C-alpha positions in Angstrom: -4.9 -25.9 -26.5 -3.1 -29.2 -24.8 0.0 -30.4 -27.2 0.5 -33.5 -25.5 0.0 -37.1 -27.6 -1.1 -40.1 -25.7 0.7 -43.1 -24.6 0.4 -45.7 -27.4 -0.9 -48.8 -26.3 1.5 -51.4 -27.8 -0.9 -54.6 -26.3 -3.3 -53.3 -29.6 -1.1 -51.1 -31.3 2.1 -53.9 -32.0 1.9 -56.4 -28.9 4.9 -59.1 -29.8 7.3 -56.3 -31.0 7.6 -53.8 -27.6 7.5 -53.7 -24.5 6.4 -50.6 -23.4 5.5 -49.1 -19.7 4.3 -45.8 -18.4 7.4 -43.6 -18.1 7.5 -43.2 -14.2 9.0 -40.3 -12.5 11.4 -42.2 -12.1 12.3 -42.9 -15.5 11.8 -39.1 -15.9 14.3 -38.7 -13.1 16.8 -40.7 -15.1 16.5 -39.7 -18.2 17.2 -36.2 -16.4 20.4 -37.3 -14.6 21.9 -39.4 -17.3 21.9 -35.6 -19.7 19.5 -37.2 -22.3 16.9 -34.3 -21.9 16.1 -32.2 -18.9 14.3 -29.4 -20.3 11.0 -29.5 -17.8 13.9 -28.4 -15.4 14.6 -25.2 -17.7 10.7 -24.1 -18.2 10.1 -26.3 -21.3 6.7 -29.0 -20.4 8.2 -32.2 -21.7 4.8 -35.4 -21.3 6.2 -39.1 -21.7 4.8 -40.4 -25.3 6.6 -44.1 -25.6 9.2 -46.0 -24.4 9.8 -49.6 -26.4 12.5 -51.8 -26.6 13.9 -52.3 -29.7 13.5 -55.9 -31.5 15.5 -54.6 -35.1 18.6 -53.3 -33.0 19.2 -55.8 -29.7 20.2 -53.9 -26.4 18.9 -50.2 -27.6 15.6 -48.7 -26.6 13.4 -46.1 -28.2 12.0 -43.7 -26.0 9.9 -40.3 -26.8 8.7 -37.2 -25.8 6.5 -34.5 -26.7 8.0 -31.1 -25.6 5.9 -28.0 -25.4 8.1 -24.2 -25.1 5.7 -21.5 -24.6 6.0 -18.4 -26.5 9.3 -16.7 -26.6 11.0 -20.0 -24.8 14.6 -21.3 -24.9 16.4 -23.6 -23.4 20.5 -23.7 -23.0 22.8 -25.4 -24.7 23.3 -28.6 -24.2 24.3 -32.0 -26.0 21.9 -35.8 -25.6 23.4 -38.6 -24.6 21.4 -40.1 -27.5 20.6 -40.4 -31.2 17.4 -38.0 -31.3 14.8 -37.5 -34.0 12.9 -34.2 -34.1 9.4 -33.9 -35.4 7.8 -30.1 -34.8 4.1 -30.8 -34.3 2.7 -27.1 -34.1 4.5 -23.9 -33.9 8.0 -23.2 -34.9 10.9 -24.1 -33.6 14.9 -22.7 -33.4 17.8 -25.2 -33.9 21.1 -24.9 -34.0 23.9 -27.9 -34.0 27.3 -27.2 -33.6 28.9 -26.3 -36.7 25.2 -25.6 -38.4 23.1 -22.0 -39.1 20.2 -21.3 -36.9 17.5 -22.9 -38.7 13.7 -22.8 -37.9 11.2 -25.6 -38.2 7.7 -25.7 -38.8 5.4 -27.9 -38.3 5.2 -31.2 -40.2 9.1 -30.1 -40.0 12.2 -32.8 -38.7 15.9 -33.3 -38.2 18.3 -35.7 -37.0 20.7 -35.6 -33.6 23.9 -37.4 -33.2 24.1 -38.5 -30.2 27.2 -36.4 -28.0 26.7 -33.0 -30.1 26.5 -29.9 -28.9 22.6 -28.8 -29.4 23.3 -24.5 -29.4 19.8 -23.0 -29.8 16.7 -24.9 -29.0 13.4 -23.3 -28.6 10.1 -21.6 -29.8 10.8 -19.1 -32.9 7.7 -17.5 -31.8 7.1 -15.2 -28.9 3.1 -14.9 -29.4 2.5 -18.6 -29.9 4.0 -22.5 -28.5 5.3 -24.5 -30.1 5.4 -28.5 -29.7 8.0 -31.3 -31.4 7.7 -34.5 -30.6 11.7 -35.9 -29.8 12.2 -39.8 -30.8 15.8 -40.7 -28.4 17.7 -44.3 -29.6 20.0 -45.1 -27.1 21.1 -48.4 -24.7 18.4 -48.8 -22.0 20.2 -47.5 -18.3 20.8 -50.6 -16.5 
């Protein structure tokens, strides 16, 4: 089952609020180099969903990715240089932020990760089913 989300066409969605561009390979590489979310290099499948300039938070940008884990797959401890809102689309995700207990989130559940906090555990809680989450970052754009 393909859990990738379609890119949102903001010309029909909200043309005056967002300036959206299809993320190029260079954009994805930029995120990896800056430590935003380099899960693809560690095995998780990530797909760009949306990139938009925020009109109500001048100087900030929203970037959304769908991230899929194969059964039993996880990523090493890491941190993000941006605030992140995470929403589980399917399956069950095991997650632990520094100083907090391990939690398992199912489809429809979400959590928030402040910029800079260590994400100690991140992965699929199931060894037999895939899991997919939507990750939305809010950060200052890369110059």
